N, C-alpha and C positions, 0 to 999 in steps of 0.2 A: 318511034318511045320516043322521041322529045314531041311529039305532037301529042299522043296521049296524056301526055304530063300537063301541058297545055291546057287541052279538053278539061279536064281534072281540074284544073287552079281555076280554069274560066266559070264550070260548072260552081265549085265552093264560094267565089267569089259575088256569082248570081245570088244563091241560097243565103248570104251573107247579107248582102244587101235587101234582099226579099223582106229577111226578119228585122232587118234593120229600118227599113221604110214603116214597118208596124202597121203591116192589114190583117190583122189577124183572124181568124175564119171563124163564124156562130157567134154564140152568148156565151155566157157564165151561168154554171153552176154555184148555186147559194156557199156549198163548199170551194168552189173554183175565187169565188170572188173572197171566201177569205182569206185563201192563201194570196190573192193577189193583193190584199190591203197590206199583208204582212212583207211583201216583197214592196212595198214601196214603201216603207216605213225604214226598210234598213238600204244601209248608205252602201253596201258593198255585195250586196245579194247576199243568198241563203244555202245553206246545203238541206238534201231534205230531211236530211234526221234536224236540223235545225229548224223547221216546219214544224214537222212531225211534235218534235216536243215541246213547241210555243200552242200549238195546236192542242197537243194532250191534256194541257193543265187545264182546259174547259171542259173538254168531253173525251170521252174515250173510240181513241179513231186510232185503227192502224196504221205501221208503217209503211205497208204497204197501199195500205187505202191512200194516203200522201203522194206515195212513190209514183200511182198509176195516174193522179188528178194532174200532180206536175207534170208527168211526160204526155201527158192527153194537151194540156196547157203547151208545150214546147213544140209539139206536131204541129197545132191550130194557129203557130206563131205568136202567142202573147206570152211566152215566154222566149227569153235566150239563156245557154247557158257556156261556162269557162271554166275549163277545169284548173285548180289555184290548189299548188301543192298538192296534187292527187287528188283533189275531191270536184268535184263538179258544183260549182255556184250559179244558181238560177238568179235573174234582172227579169224584169217586167221589158217587153217592150214598147209598150206604150206608158203615158202618165194615166194618172188617176182622174181626169179633170174629162180625158177625150170618152175613156173607158165609161164615164158615169152618162157623159153624152149619148153613147152609141147606146148604154142598155136602156135609159130612158128611152129614146127612140124605138127602140126596140119594141118597150114595153107598150108605147102607145102605142105602134104598130098593130102590135098582137091583138090588144083587148081592148082599142077606142075605136079601131079602125082608120088612125091616124087623126083623131080631132082633139085635138090639144082642149078646146070647150067643153068637149064630153068629160076630162080627163078630172076638170076643173069643178065641173058643176058635181060629179062623182065625189070628189073628194070635200068638197062642202056641203054636201046634202043638205041637211037642214040645221047645218051650224052656223050660227051668226060669225062673220068678220070682224074685225076692228076696221076702223078707220083707218090706221095704220097701214093696217094690209091692203083695203082699197087704193090708201095711195101709190103704194110699191106695187101693184099690178097694174094699174095704167099707166105709174113710170115703164114696167116694162109693154104695155101694150103698143104706147107711144114712142119707145125708143126706135129707132130705123134698123131695118134688116140689116145682114152683110151685102153689100154689093148695091144696094138704093141710098139714094142720096137724100 
C-alpha cells in the first residue's frame, strides 16, 4: 500500500512539473487566444464563469463553449487549474511573449514555408515603407542571432 501511495505521488509530481515547464501542445484558435489574453491580464487567475462573463460582454457565447475551450487548453498544457475556496481558478502556464513567438513561428512555417523574407514581402506588397521603418528593419537584420558572436 505504501508503494502505491509513492507511485501516485510521483505521478502527480511529474504531471505538475510537466505543466509548470510549459511545453503546451498545438496552436491556439482565435477563441482560445482570447481566453489566454484575459488570463495573462489576471493576477490571480480566473474561473470559467469570470471568463465567460467577460467574453460575453463583446459577443454571444455560451458558458459551455467557454468551459470546453478552457478544458481543452488545460489538457494540452496551456493552462493549469487550482481549487480556491471550492472553485477552480485557471492560470496560463506560458507567458504572452513565448506564446506570440510560438504562434508567429507556426504561422511562418504553415503559410510561408518558414521564409521570413516571403512574409515581409507579402506584408509590404506594393506599399511604401518609411525611412524610420527601413532603419528599424536594418537594425533587426544586423542584430546578431542568439548563440552567435
